[in-house]
MITORVO-931731 format. One record per residue: residue number from 1; residue in three letters; y, x, z of N, C-alpha, C, O, CB in turn. Coordinates in Angstrom, 1 decimal, always signed. Atoms other than C-alpha are relative to their C-alpha. Glycine has a CB too. Layout:
! MITORVO-931731
(site NUM "ALA" (Y X Z) (Y X Z) (Y X Z) (Y X Z) (Y X Z))
...
This chain:
! MITORVO-931731
(site 1 "MET" (-0.4 -0.8 -1.2) (+77.2 +117.7 +46.9) (+0.2 +1.4 -0.5) (-0.5 +1.9 -1.3) (-1.0 -0.1 +1.1))
(site 2 "CYS" (-0.4 -1.4 +0.4) (+78.9 +121.1 +46.6) (-0.3 +1.0 +1.0) (-0.2 +0.7 +2.2) (+1.4 +0.0 -0.4))
(site 3 "PHE" (+0.0 -1.2 -0.8) (+78.3 +124.5 +48.0) (+1.5 +0.4 +0.3) (+2.2 +0.4 -0.7) (-0.9 +1.2 -0.6))
(site 4 "VAL" (-1.4 -0.4 -0.3) (+81.5 +125.7 +49.8) (-0.1 +1.3 +0.7) (-1.0 +1.6 +1.5) (+0.8 -1.0 +0.8))
(site 5 "LEU" (+0.0 -1.3 -0.6) (+82.4 +129.2 +51.0) (+1.3 +0.2 +0.7) (+2.4 -0.1 +0.2) (-0.2 +1.1 -1.1))
(site 6 "TYR" (-1.2 -0.3 -0.9) (+84.8 +130.2 +53.8) (+0.0 +1.5 +0.3) (-1.1 +2.1 +0.5) (-0.1 -0.9 +1.3))
(site 7 "ALA" (-0.2 -1.5 -0.4) (+86.2 +133.7 +54.6) (+0.8 +0.1 +1.2) (+1.9 -0.6 +1.3) (+0.6 +0.7 -1.2))
(site 8 "GLY" (-0.7 -0.4 -1.2) (+87.3 +135.0 +57.9) (+0.6 +1.4 -0.1) (-0.1 +2.3 -0.4) (-0.8 -0.1 +1.3))
(site 9 "THR" (-0.8 -1.3 +0.1) (+90.0 +137.7 +57.9) (+1.0 +0.2 +1.1) (+1.2 -0.8 +1.9) (+0.7 +0.1 -1.4))
(site 10 "SER" (-1.0 -0.2 -1.1) (+92.5 +139.3 +60.2) (+1.4 -0.6 -0.3) (+2.1 -1.0 +0.6) (+0.1 +1.5 +0.2))
(site 11 "ALA" (-1.3 +0.6 +0.4) (+95.5 +137.9 +58.2) (-0.3 -0.9 -1.2) (-1.4 -0.8 -1.8) (+1.0 +1.1 -0.4))
(site 12 "PRO" (+0.2 +0.9 +1.1) (+95.8 +135.1 +55.7) (-0.1 +0.7 -1.4) (+0.7 +1.6 -1.7) (+1.1 -1.1 -0.1))
(site 13 "ILE" (+0.0 -0.4 +1.4) (+94.7 +135.8 +52.1) (+1.0 -0.9 -0.7) (+1.1 -2.1 -0.5) (-1.5 -0.1 -0.6))
(site 14 "PRO" (-1.0 +0.8 +0.7) (+97.6 +134.7 +49.8) (-0.7 -1.2 -0.6) (-1.7 -1.1 -1.3) (+0.7 +0.8 -1.1))
(site 15 "ARG" (+0.5 +1.2 +0.5) (+97.0 +131.1 +48.9) (+0.2 -0.2 -1.5) (+1.2 +0.3 -2.0) (+0.7 -1.2 +0.7))
(site 16 "ARG" (-0.1 +0.2 +1.4) (+96.3 +130.1 +45.4) (-0.8 -1.3 -0.3) (-2.0 -1.4 +0.0) (-0.6 +1.2 -0.8))
(site 17 "LYS" (+0.6 +1.2 +0.4) (+95.6 +126.6 +44.1) (-1.0 +0.2 -1.2) (-0.7 +1.1 -2.0) (+1.0 -1.1 -0.3))
(site 18 "TRP" (+0.9 -0.1 +1.1) (+92.7 +126.1 +41.7) (+0.7 -0.5 -1.3) (+1.4 -1.5 -1.2) (-1.3 -0.9 +0.2))
(site 19 "ASP" (-0.6 +0.4 +1.3) (+93.8 +125.9 +38.0) (-1.1 +0.1 -1.0) (-1.7 +1.1 -1.3) (+1.2 +1.0 -0.3))
(site 20 "LYS" (+1.1 +0.0 +1.0) (+91.3 +124.8 +35.4) (+0.2 +0.8 -1.2) (-0.7 +1.1 -1.9) (-0.2 -1.5 -0.4))
(site 21 "ASP" (-0.3 -0.8 +1.2) (+93.1 +126.8 +32.8) (-0.1 +1.5 +0.2) (+0.1 +2.3 -0.7) (+1.4 -0.3 -0.5))
(site 22 "THR" (+0.2 -1.5 -0.2) (+92.5 +130.2 +34.5) (-1.4 +0.2 +0.7) (-2.0 -0.8 +1.0) (+1.2 +0.5 +1.0))
(site 23 "ARG" (+1.3 -0.3 -0.7) (+89.4 +131.9 +35.9) (+0.3 +0.5 +1.4) (-0.7 +1.1 +2.0) (-0.8 +1.0 -0.9))
(site 24 "ALA" (-0.3 -0.5 -1.3) (+91.1 +132.8 +39.1) (-0.6 -0.8 +1.1) (-0.7 -2.0 +1.0) (+1.6 +0.1 +0.3))
(site 25 "LEU" (+0.5 +0.7 -1.1) (+89.5 +132.0 +42.4) (+1.1 -0.7 +0.8) (+2.2 -0.1 +0.8) (-0.8 +0.9 +0.9))
(site 26 "SER" (-1.0 +0.6 -0.9) (+91.4 +129.6 +44.7) (-0.2 +0.4 +1.4) (-1.3 +0.7 +1.8) (-0.1 -1.6 -0.2))
(site 27 "VAL" (+0.1 -0.2 -1.4) (+92.2 +130.2 +48.3) (+0.9 -1.0 +0.6) (+2.1 -1.2 +0.3) (+0.6 +1.5 +0.3))
(site 28 "GLU" (-0.7 +1.1 -0.6) (+93.2 +127.3 +50.5) (-0.1 +0.0 +1.5) (-1.1 +0.5 +2.0) (-0.5 -1.3 -0.6))
(site 29 "SER" (+0.0 +0.2 -1.5) (+94.1 +126.7 +54.1) (-1.0 -1.1 +0.4) (-1.3 -2.0 -0.4) (+1.4 -0.3 +0.5))
(site 30 "LEU" (+0.9 +1.1 -0.5) (+91.8 +124.6 +56.2) (+0.8 -1.2 +0.2) (+2.0 -1.2 +0.4) (-0.6 +0.4 +1.4))
(site 31 "THR" (-0.6 +1.3 -0.2) (+92.5 +120.9 +56.4) (-0.6 -0.6 +1.2) (-1.5 +0.0 +1.9) (-0.2 -0.9 -1.3))
(site 32 "ASP" (+0.6 +0.7 -1.1) (+91.8 +118.4 +59.1) (-1.5 -0.3 -0.3) (-2.3 -0.3 +0.7) (+0.7 -1.3 +0.3))
(site 33 "ARG" (+1.3 +0.3 +0.4) (+88.6 +117.6 +57.2) (-1.0 +1.2 +0.3) (-2.1 +0.9 +0.8) (-0.1 -0.4 -1.4))
(site 34 "ASP" (+0.9 -1.1 -0.2) (+87.1 +121.1 +57.4) (+0.4 +1.0 +1.1) (-0.2 +2.1 +1.2) (-0.1 +0.8 -1.3))
(site 35 "ALA" (-0.5 -0.9 -1.1) (+88.9 +122.6 +60.4) (-1.1 +0.4 +1.0) (-1.0 +1.5 +1.6) (+1.1 -0.6 +0.7))
(site 36 "SER" (+1.1 -0.3 -1.0) (+85.7 +122.5 +62.5) (-0.8 +1.2 -0.4) (-1.6 +1.7 +0.4) (-0.9 -1.2 +0.1))
(site 37 "ILE" (+0.7 -1.2 +0.5) (+84.3 +125.4 +60.4) (+0.5 +1.2 +0.8) (-0.3 +2.2 +1.0) (+0.2 +0.2 -1.5))
(site 38 "LYS" (-0.6 -1.2 -0.6) (+86.6 +127.8 +62.3) (-0.8 +0.4 +1.3) (-0.8 +1.6 +1.6) (+1.4 -0.3 +0.4))
(site 39 "VAL" (+0.8 -0.3 -1.2) (+84.3 +127.6 +65.4) (-1.0 +1.1 -0.2) (-1.4 +1.8 +0.8) (-0.6 -1.3 +0.6))
(site 40 "HIS" (+1.0 -0.9 +0.3) (+81.8 +129.8 +63.7) (+0.5 +1.4 -0.2) (-0.3 +2.4 -0.3) (-0.8 -0.4 -1.2))
(site 41 "PHE" (-0.6 -1.3 +0.4) (+84.2 +132.7 +63.0) (+0.7 +0.7 +1.2) (+1.2 +0.0 +2.1) (+1.1 -0.2 -1.1))
(site 42 "ARG" (-0.8 -0.8 -1.0) (+85.6 +135.5 +65.2) (+1.4 +0.3 -0.5) (+2.3 +0.5 +0.2) (-0.8 +1.2 +0.4))
(site 43 "SER" (-1.3 -0.4 +0.7) (+88.4 +136.3 +62.7) (+1.0 -1.1 +0.3) (+0.7 -2.3 +0.4) (-0.2 +0.1 -1.5))
(site 44 "PRO" (-1.0 +1.0 -0.3) (+91.7 +134.7 +63.5) (+0.4 -0.9 -1.2) (+1.0 -2.0 -1.0) (+1.2 +0.7 +0.5))
(site 45 "GLU" (-0.4 +0.8 +1.2) (+92.3 +133.5 +59.9) (-1.3 -0.4 -0.7) (-2.1 +0.4 -1.1) (+0.9 +0.8 -0.9))
(site 46 "VAL" (+1.2 +0.5 +0.8) (+89.7 +131.3 +58.1) (+0.6 -0.8 -1.1) (+1.5 -1.7 -0.9) (-1.0 -0.9 +0.9))
(site 47 "GLN" (-0.5 +0.7 +1.2) (+90.3 +130.0 +54.6) (-1.2 -0.3 -0.9) (-2.2 +0.3 -0.9) (+1.0 +0.9 -0.8))
(site 48 "TYR" (+0.9 +0.4 +1.0) (+88.4 +128.2 +51.9) (+0.2 +0.8 -1.3) (+1.3 +1.0 -1.7) (+0.1 -1.6 -0.3))
(site 49 "ILE" (+0.0 -0.7 +1.2) (+87.5 +130.2 +48.8) (-0.7 -0.8 -1.1) (-1.9 -1.1 -1.0) (-0.6 +1.5 +0.2))
(site 50 "GLY" (+0.6 +0.7 +1.1) (+86.9 +128.3 +45.6) (-0.3 +0.8 -1.2) (+0.4 +1.8 -1.5) (+1.0 -1.1 -0.4))
(site 51 "SER" (+0.5 -0.8 +1.2) (+85.0 +129.6 +42.6) (+0.7 -0.5 -1.2) (+1.6 -1.3 -1.2) (-1.5 -0.1 -0.1))
(site 52 "THR" (-0.6 +0.4 +1.3) (+85.8 +129.1 +38.9) (-0.3 -1.5 -0.2) (+0.3 -2.1 -1.1) (-0.6 +0.8 -1.1))
(site 53 "SER" (+0.3 +1.4 +0.2) (+84.3 +125.6 +39.3) (+0.8 -0.9 +1.0) (+0.6 -2.1 +1.1) (-1.5 -0.3 +0.2))
(site 54 "LYS" (-0.8 +0.6 -1.0) (+86.9 +124.7 +42.0) (-0.7 +0.0 +1.4) (-0.1 +0.5 +2.3) (+0.4 -1.4 -0.4))
(site 55 "CYS" (+0.7 -0.1 -1.3) (+84.3 +124.2 +44.7) (-0.7 +1.4 +0.0) (-0.3 +2.3 -0.7) (-1.1 -1.2 +0.1))
(site 56 "GLY" (+0.7 -1.2 -0.1) (+81.9 +127.0 +45.6) (-1.3 +0.1 -0.9) (-2.0 +1.0 -0.8) (-0.4 +0.4 +1.4))
(site 57 "CYS" (+1.3 +0.1 +0.7) (+79.1 +126.0 +43.2) (-0.1 +1.1 -1.0) (-1.3 +1.4 -1.4) (+0.0 -1.3 -0.7))
(site 58 "ASP" (+0.1 -1.1 +0.9) (+79.9 +128.9 +40.8) (-0.2 +1.3 +0.7) (-0.4 +2.3 +0.0) (+1.1 +0.1 -0.9))
(site 59 "PHE" (+0.5 -1.2 -0.8) (+79.2 +131.4 +43.6) (-1.5 -0.1 +0.0) (-2.1 -1.2 +0.4) (+0.6 +0.1 +1.4))
(site 60 "PRO" (+1.4 +0.2 +0.0) (+75.5 +132.1 +43.1) (-0.5 -0.2 +1.4) (-0.2 +0.5 +2.3) (-0.7 +1.2 -0.6))
(site 61 "HIS" (+0.5 +0.4 -1.3) (+73.7 +130.5 +46.0) (-1.4 -0.6 +0.0) (-1.9 -1.0 -1.0) (+1.0 -1.0 +0.7))
(site 62 "ALA" (+1.4 +0.5 -0.1) (+70.3 +129.5 +47.3) (+0.1 -1.1 +1.1) (+0.8 -1.0 +2.1) (-1.0 +1.1 +0.4))
(site 63 "MET" (+0.1 +1.0 -1.0) (+69.4 +126.4 +49.2) (-1.4 -0.2 +0.6) (-2.3 +0.3 -0.1) (+0.5 -1.4 -0.5))
(site 64 "PHE" (+1.3 +0.2 -0.6) (+66.6 +125.5 +51.5) (-0.5 -1.4 -0.5) (+0.2 -2.4 -0.4) (+0.0 +0.0 +1.6))
(site 65 "GLN" (+0.6 +1.2 +0.5) (+64.2 +122.9 +50.1) (-0.4 -0.9 +1.1) (-1.0 -0.5 +2.1) (-1.2 +0.3 -0.9))
(site 66 "ASN" (+0.5 +1.0 -0.9) (+63.6 +119.7 +52.0) (+0.2 +0.3 +1.5) (-0.6 +0.0 +2.3) (-1.5 -0.2 -0.2))
(site 67 "PHE" (-0.3 -0.4 -1.4) (+65.2 +121.1 +55.1) (-1.0 +0.9 +0.6) (-0.9 +1.2 +1.8) (+0.2 -1.2 +0.9))
(site 68 "GLY" (+0.9 -1.0 -0.5) (+62.3 +123.5 +55.5) (+0.5 +1.3 -0.2) (+1.0 +1.7 -1.3) (-1.4 -0.1 -0.7))
(site 69 "ARG" (-0.6 -1.2 +0.1) (+63.5 +126.9 +56.2) (-0.8 +1.2 -0.5) (-0.4 +2.3 -0.6) (+0.5 +0.4 +1.3))
(site 70 "SER" (+0.8 -1.0 +0.5) (+60.6 +128.8 +54.8) (+0.0 +0.2 -1.6) (-0.3 +1.2 -2.1) (-1.4 -0.3 +0.4))
(site 71 "GLU" (+0.0 -0.1 +1.4) (+61.1 +128.0 +51.1) (+1.4 +0.0 -0.5) (+2.2 -0.9 -0.1) (-0.8 -1.1 -0.6))
(site 72 "ILE" (-1.3 +0.0 +0.6) (+64.2 +128.9 +49.1) (-0.1 -0.3 -1.5) (-0.9 +0.2 -2.2) (+0.7 +1.4 +0.2))
(site 73 "GLU" (+0.0 +0.4 +1.4) (+65.0 +127.3 +45.8) (+1.4 +0.4 -0.5) (+2.4 +0.0 +0.0) (-0.2 -1.5 -0.2))
(site 74 "PHE" (-1.3 -0.4 +0.6) (+67.7 +128.9 +43.7) (+0.5 -1.1 -0.8) (-0.2 -2.0 -1.4) (-0.2 +1.3 -0.9))
(site 75 "GLN" (-0.7 +1.1 +0.7) (+70.3 +126.6 +42.2) (-0.4 +0.0 -1.5) (-0.6 +1.0 -2.1) (+1.5 +0.2 +0.1))
(site 76 "GLU" (+0.3 +0.1 +1.4) (+69.5 +125.3 +38.8) (+1.3 -0.5 -0.7) (+2.0 -1.4 -0.2) (-1.2 -1.0 -0.3))
(site 77 "GLN" (-1.2 +0.4 +0.7) (+72.2 +124.9 +36.2) (-0.4 -0.4 -1.4) (-1.4 +0.0 -1.9) (+1.0 +1.2 -0.1))
(site 78 "ALA" (+0.3 +0.5 +1.3) (+72.3 +123.1 +32.9) (+0.3 +1.0 -1.1) (-0.2 +0.9 -2.2) (+0.7 -1.3 -0.3))
(site 79 "ARG" (-0.4 -1.0 +1.0) (+73.8 +126.1 +31.2) (-1.1 +1.0 -0.3) (-2.1 +1.0 +0.5) (+1.2 +0.8 +0.5))
(site 80 "GLY" (+1.0 -1.1 +0.3) (+71.8 +128.9 +29.6) (+0.1 +1.1 +0.9) (+1.1 +1.3 +1.6) (+0.2 +0.5 -1.5))
(site 81 "ASP" (+0.1 -1.2 -1.0) (+70.7 +132.0 +31.5) (+1.1 +1.0 -0.3) (+1.7 +1.5 +0.7) (-1.3 +0.6 -0.2))
(site 82 "ALA" (-1.0 -1.0 +0.3) (+73.2 +134.3 +29.7) (+1.4 -0.4 +0.6) (+2.1 +0.3 +1.1) (+0.1 +0.3 -1.5))
(site 83 "GLU" (-1.3 +0.5 -0.5) (+76.2 +132.1 +30.5) (+0.0 -0.1 +1.5) (+1.0 +0.3 +2.1) (+0.2 -1.4 -0.6))
(site 84 "ARG" (+0.1 +0.0 -1.5) (+75.0 +131.6 +34.1) (+0.2 +1.4 +0.6) (+0.9 +1.5 +1.6) (-1.4 -0.6 +0.5))
(site 85 "ALA" (-0.1 -1.4 -0.5) (+74.6 +135.4 +34.6) (+1.4 +0.5 -0.1) (+1.9 +1.2 +0.8) (-0.9 +0.9 -0.8))
(site 86 "SER" (-1.4 -0.4 +0.2) (+78.1 +135.9 +33.2) (+0.9 -0.6 +1.0) (+1.8 +0.0 +1.6) (+0.5 -0.3 -1.4))
(site 87 "THR" (-0.8 +0.7 -1.0) (+79.6 +133.3 +35.5) (-0.2 +0.5 +1.4) (+0.7 +0.7 +2.1) (-0.3 -1.5 -0.1))
(site 88 "ASP" (+0.3 -0.5 -1.3) (+77.8 +134.6 +38.5) (+0.7 +1.4 +0.2) (+1.3 +1.6 +1.2) (-1.6 +0.2 +0.2))
(site 89 "LYS" (-0.6 -1.4 -0.1) (+78.9 +138.2 +37.8) (+1.5 -0.1 +0.2) (+2.1 +0.6 +1.0) (-0.3 +0.8 -1.3))
(site 90 "TYR" (-1.4 +0.2 -0.1) (+82.5 +137.1 +37.3) (+0.5 -0.5 +1.4) (+1.4 +0.1 +2.0) (+0.6 -0.9 -1.1))
(site 91 "ASN" (-0.4 +0.6 -1.3) (+82.7 +135.0 +40.5) (-0.3 +1.0 +1.1) (+0.6 +1.1 +2.0) (-0.8 -1.2 +0.2))
(site 92 "LYS" (+0.2 -1.0 -1.0) (+81.1 +137.8 +42.6) (+1.0 +1.1 +0.0) (+1.5 +1.5 +1.0) (-1.5 +0.5 -0.1))
(site 93 "GLU" (-1.0 -1.1 +0.1) (+83.4 +140.5 +41.3) (+1.4 -0.5 +0.4) (+2.1 +0.2 +1.1) (+0.0 +0.5 -1.5))
(site 94 "ALA" (-1.3 +0.5 -0.4) (+86.5 +138.3 +41.7) (+0.0 -0.2 +1.5) (+1.1 +0.0 +2.1) (+0.2 -1.4 -0.7))
(site 95 "LEU" (+0.0 +0.2 -1.5) (+85.4 +137.4 +45.3) (+0.1 +1.4 +0.7) (+0.9 +1.5 +1.6) (-1.3 -0.6 +0.4))
(site 96 "ILE" (-0.1 -1.3 -0.7) (+84.9 +141.1 +46.2) (+1.4 +0.6 -0.2) (+1.9 +1.1 +0.8) (-1.0 +1.0 -0.6))
(site 97 "ASP" (-1.4 -0.5 +0.2) (+88.3 +142.0 +44.7) (+0.9 -0.7 +0.9) (+1.8 -0.1 +1.5) (+0.4 -0.2 -1.5))
(site 98 "LEU" (-0.9 +0.8 -0.9) (+90.0 +139.2 +46.6) (-0.2 +0.4 +1.4) (+0.8 +0.6 +2.1) (-0.4 -1.5 -0.2))
(site 99 "LEU" (+0.3 -0.4 -1.4) (+88.3 +140.2 +49.9) (+0.4 +1.4 +0.3) (+1.0 +1.7 +1.3) (-1.4 -0.3 +0.3))
(site 100 "ARG" (-0.4 -1.4 -0.2) (+88.9 +143.9 +49.4) (+1.5 +0.1 +0.2) (+2.0 +0.9 +0.9) (-0.5 +0.9 -1.2))
(site 101 "ALA" (-1.4 +0.0 -0.1) (+92.6 +143.2 +48.9) (+0.5 -0.4 +1.3) (+1.7 -0.2 +1.7) (+0.6 -0.9 -1.1))
(site 102 "SER" (-0.4 +0.4 -1.3) (+92.7 +141.7 +52.4) (+0.3 +1.3 +0.9) (+1.1 +1.2 +1.9) (-1.0 -0.8 +0.7))
(site 103 "GLY" (-0.2 -1.2 -0.8) (+92.6 +145.3 +53.7) (-1.0 +0.1 +1.2) (-1.0 +1.1 +1.9) (+1.4 +0.1 +0.4))
(site 104 "ASP" (+0.9 +0.0 -1.1) (+90.0 +144.4 +56.3) (-1.2 +0.8 -0.3) (-1.7 +0.9 -1.4) (-0.5 -1.5 +0.4))
(site 105 "ARG" (+1.2 -0.8 +0.1) (+87.1 +146.7 +56.9) (-1.3 -0.9 +0.0) (-2.3 -0.5 -0.7) (-0.1 +1.1 +1.1))
(site 106 "VAL" (+1.1 +1.0 +0.0) (+84.8 +143.7 +57.6) (+0.6 -1.4 -0.2) (+1.6 -1.7 +0.5) (-0.8 +0.1 +1.3))
(site 107 "VAL" (-0.4 +1.4 +0.2) (+85.2 +140.2 +56.3) (-1.2 -0.9 +0.3) (-2.3 -0.6 +0.0) (+0.5 -0.2 -1.5))
(site 108 "GLU" (+1.1 +1.0 -0.3) (+83.2 +137.2 +57.5) (-0.1 -1.0 -1.1) (+1.0 -1.5 -1.6) (+0.2 -0.7 +1.4))
(site 109 "LEU" (+0.2 +1.0 +1.0) (+81.7 +134.8 +55.0) (-1.0 -1.0 +0.5) (-2.0 -0.6 +1.1) (-0.4 +0.6 -1.4))
(site 110 "TYR" (+1.0 +1.0 -0.3) (+79.9 +131.5 +55.6) (+0.0 -1.1 -1.1) (+1.0 -1.7 -1.4) (+0.4 -0.7 +1.4))
(site 111 "GLY" (+0.2 +1.0 +1.1) (+78.5 +129.2 +52.9) (-0.9 -1.1 +0.5) (-1.9 -0.9 +1.1) (-0.6 +0.7 -1.2))
(site 112 "ILE" (+0.7 +1.2 -0.5) (+77.4 +125.7 +53.6) (+0.2 -1.1 -1.1) (+0.9 -0.9 -2.1) (+0.5 -0.5 +1.3))
(site 113 "TRP" (-0.3 +1.2 +0.8) (+77.2 +122.3 +51.9) (+1.2 -0.7 +0.5) (+1.4 -0.9 +1.7) (-1.3 -1.0 +0.0))
(site 114 "ASP" (-1.2 +0.7 -0.4) (+80.4 +120.4 +51.8) (-0.3 -1.1 +1.0) (-1.1 -2.0 +0.7) (+0.7 -0.6 -1.3))
(site 115 "GLY" (+0.2 +1.1 -1.0) (+80.7 +118.2 +54.9) (-0.8 +0.5 +1.2) (-0.7 -0.1 +2.2) (-0.7 -1.1 -0.6))
(site 116 "ASP" (+0.8 -0.6 -1.1) (+78.4 +120.4 +57.1) (+0.7 +1.0 +0.8) (+0.1 +2.0 +1.3) (-1.3 +0.6 -0.6))
(site 117 "PHE" (-0.9 -1.0 -0.6) (+81.3 +122.2 +58.7) (-0.4 +0.4 +1.4) (-0.3 +1.5 +1.8) (+1.4 -0.5 -0.1))
(site 118 "ALA" (+0.3 -0.3 -1.4) (+80.1 +121.9 +62.3) (-1.4 +0.6 +0.1) (-1.8 +1.0 +1.2) (+0.1 -1.3 +0.8))
(site 119 "GLU" (+1.4 -0.6 -0.1) (+76.5 +123.1 +61.4) (+0.0 +1.5 +0.3) (+0.7 +2.2 -0.4) (-0.8 -0.3 -1.3))
(site 120 "PRO" (+0.0 -1.4 -0.4) (+75.9 +126.4 +63.1) (-0.9 +0.8 -1.0) (-1.8 +0.3 -1.7) (-0.6 +0.3 +1.4))
(site 121 "PRO" (+0.8 -0.8 +0.9) (+74.6 +129.3 +61.0) (-1.5 +0.1 +0.5) (-1.8 +0.1 +1.6) (+0.5 +1.5 +0.0))
(site 122 "GLU" (+1.4 -0.2 -0.2) (+70.8 +129.6 +60.7) (-0.3 +1.5 +0.3) (-1.3 +1.8 +1.0) (-0.8 -0.5 -1.2))
(site 123 "MET" (+0.3 -1.5 -0.1) (+71.0 +133.4 +60.5) (+1.4 +0.7 -0.2) (+2.3 +0.2 -0.9) (-1.0 +0.4 -1.0))
(site 124 "GLN" (-1.2 -0.9 +0.2) (+73.6 +136.2 +60.6) (-0.5 +1.3 -0.7) (-1.6 +1.7 -0.4) (+0.8 +0.3 +1.3))
(site 125 "GLU" (+0.4 -1.2 +0.7) (+73.5 +139.2 +58.3) (+1.2 +0.9 -0.2) (+2.2 +0.4 -0.6) (-0.8 -0.3 -1.3))
(site 126 "SER" (-1.1 -1.0 +0.4) (+75.6 +142.4 +57.9) (-0.4 +0.6 -1.3) (-1.5 +1.2 -1.4) (+0.2 +1.0 +1.2))
(site 127 "ILE" (+0.3 -0.6 +1.3) (+75.8 +143.6 +54.4) (+1.3 +0.8 -0.5) (+2.4 +0.6 +0.1) (-0.4 -1.1 -1.1))
(site 128 "THR" (-1.2 -0.6 +0.7) (+78.1 +145.8 +52.2) (+0.4 -0.8 -1.1) (-0.3 -1.7 -1.6) (-0.4 +1.5 -0.4))
(site 129 "ALA" (-0.6 +0.7 +1.1) (+80.3 +144.5 +49.5) (-0.9 +0.2 -1.3) (-1.1 -0.7 -2.1) (+1.4 +0.4 -0.3))
(site 130 "GLU" (+0.8 -0.3 +1.1) (+78.0 +146.2 +47.0) (-1.2 -0.9 -0.1) (-1.7 -1.1 -1.2) (-0.4 +1.5 +0.0))
(site 131 "VAL" (+1.1 +0.9 +0.0) (+75.1 +144.0 +48.0) (+0.3 -1.3 -0.8) (-0.5 -1.8 -1.5) (-0.5 -0.3 +1.5))
(site 132 "ILE" (-0.4 +1.3 +0.7) (+77.0 +140.9 +46.8) (+0.1 +0.2 -1.5) (-0.2 -0.7 -2.3) (+1.4 -0.4 +0.5))
(site 133 "LEU" (-0.1 -0.3 +1.4) (+77.5 +142.6 +43.4) (-1.3 +0.1 -0.7) (-1.4 +0.1 -1.9) (+0.8 +1.2 -0.2))
(site 134 "ASP" (+1.3 -0.1 +0.6) (+73.8 +143.0 +42.9) (-0.3 -1.3 -0.8) (-0.1 -2.4 -0.3) (-1.1 +0.3 +1.1))
(site 135 "PRO" (+0.3 +1.2 +0.9) (+72.7 +140.7 +40.0) (-1.0 -1.0 +0.7) (-0.9 -2.2 +0.3) (-0.5 +0.4 -1.3))
(site 136 "THR" (+1.0 +0.9 -0.6) (+69.9 +139.2 +42.2) (+0.5 -0.7 +1.3) (-0.1 -1.5 +1.8) (-1.3 +0.7 +0.3))
(site 137 "PHE" (-0.5 +0.6 -1.2) (+72.1 +138.4 +45.2) (+0.4 -1.4 -0.2) (+1.1 -1.8 -1.2) (+1.3 +0.8 +0.5))
(site 138 "ARG" (-0.4 +1.4 -0.1) (+72.6 +134.7 +46.1) (+0.4 -0.2 +1.5) (-0.3 +0.2 +2.4) (-1.2 -0.9 -0.4))
(site 139 "PHE" (-0.4 +0.4 -1.3) (+74.5 +133.4 +49.1) (-1.0 -1.0 +0.5) (-1.4 -1.9 -0.3) (+1.5 -0.6 +0.1))
(site 140 "LYS" (+1.0 +0.9 -0.6) (+72.0 +131.7 +51.4) (+0.8 -1.1 +0.8) (+1.7 -0.8 +1.6) (-1.0 +0.7 +0.8))
(site 141 "GLU" (-0.5 +1.2 -0.7) (+72.9 +128.2 +52.7) (-0.1 +0.3 +1.5) (-1.1 +0.7 +2.0) (-0.7 -1.3 -0.4))
(site 142 "ARG" (-0.1 -0.1 -1.5) (+74.0 +128.4 +56.4) (-0.3 +1.4 +0.5) (-0.8 +1.5 +1.6) (-0.9 -1.0 +0.6))
(site 143 "ARG" (+0.1 -1.4 -0.4) (+73.8 +132.2 +56.5) (+1.4 +0.5 +0.2) (+2.2 +0.4 -0.7) (-0.9 +0.9 -1.0))
(site 144 "PHE" (-1.3 -0.6 -0.3) (+76.8 +133.9 +58.1) (-0.1 +1.5 -0.3) (-0.9 +2.2 +0.2) (+0.4 -0.2 +1.5))
(site 145 "TYR" (+0.0 -1.4 +0.5) (+77.6 +137.3 +56.5) (+1.2 +0.7 +0.6) (+2.3 +0.2 +0.7) (+0.1 +0.0 -1.5))
(site 146 "LYS" (-1.0 -1.0 -0.4) (+79.6 +140.2 +57.9) (+0.0 +1.0 -1.1) (-0.9 +1.8 -1.2) (-0.1 +0.6 +1.4))
(site 147 "VAL" (+0.0 -0.8 +1.2) (+80.6 +142.0 +54.7) (+0.9 +1.2 +0.3) (+2.1 +1.1 +0.6) (+0.5 -0.8 -1.2))
(site 148 "SER" (-0.7 -1.3 -0.2) (+81.6 +145.7 +55.1) (+0.6 +0.5 -1.3) (-0.1 +0.5 -2.3) (-0.9 +1.0 +0.7))
(site 149 "PHE" (-0.6 -0.6 +1.2) (+84.0 +147.3 +52.7) (+0.1 +1.5 +0.2) (+0.9 +2.2 -0.5) (+1.4 -0.6 -0.2))
(site 150 "GLU" (+0.0 -1.4 -0.2) (+83.3 +150.8 +53.9) (-1.3 +0.5 -0.6) (-2.4 -0.1 -0.4) (+0.1 +0.4 +1.5))
(site 151 "SER" (+1.2 -0.7 +0.5) (+80.8 +153.1 +52.2) (-0.7 +0.6 +1.1) (+0.0 +1.2 +2.0) (+0.3 +0.9 -1.2))
(site 152 "PRO" (+0.7 -0.7 -1.0) (+78.1 +154.4 +54.4) (+0.3 +1.5 +0.0) (+0.5 +2.1 -1.0) (-1.5 -0.2 -0.1))
(site 153 "GLN" (-0.3 -1.4 -0.1) (+78.8 +157.9 +55.7) (-1.2 +0.8 -0.3) (-2.3 +0.5 +0.1) (+0.5 +0.4 +1.4))
(site 154 "MET" (+1.1 -0.9 +0.3) (+76.6 +160.7 +54.3) (+0.2 +1.2 +1.0) (+1.2 +1.8 +1.1) (+0.0 +0.4 -1.5))
(site 155 "TYR" (+0.0 -1.1 -1.0) (+75.7 +163.4 +56.9) (-0.9 +1.1 -0.6) (-1.0 +2.2 +0.0) (-0.5 -0.4 +1.4))
């Protein structure tokens, strides 16, 4: 089963099919299969964002163990730590670049397990884009994010 990530924006992000020969993220329109995800978003446009692994599994993410919401287990990969850190960093930076290019001040993100499209978010969180770039950041399963692309005002 794969982790999948959806982004809500004011206008469509240019579509791009996954290509195993490039490291570019894919952006795809919703299909009949995943269209029910749209109910969770306020944004008029919702699209699937694929990582370098095609699905969202290369976006660093955390899942809840045994359906208990108190314990979080970080994903385990067969790759070494240095390679995993490099892949995580690349995917997070590419995602932020892609979302920043939308021109929206706030973008909605929702990560779930493939097939759980109708499952409502367990929690909502407002964060800045810089939070995602932190090396320790992991998308949490069924957490709905409002990602701000504005720097906080200093007074």
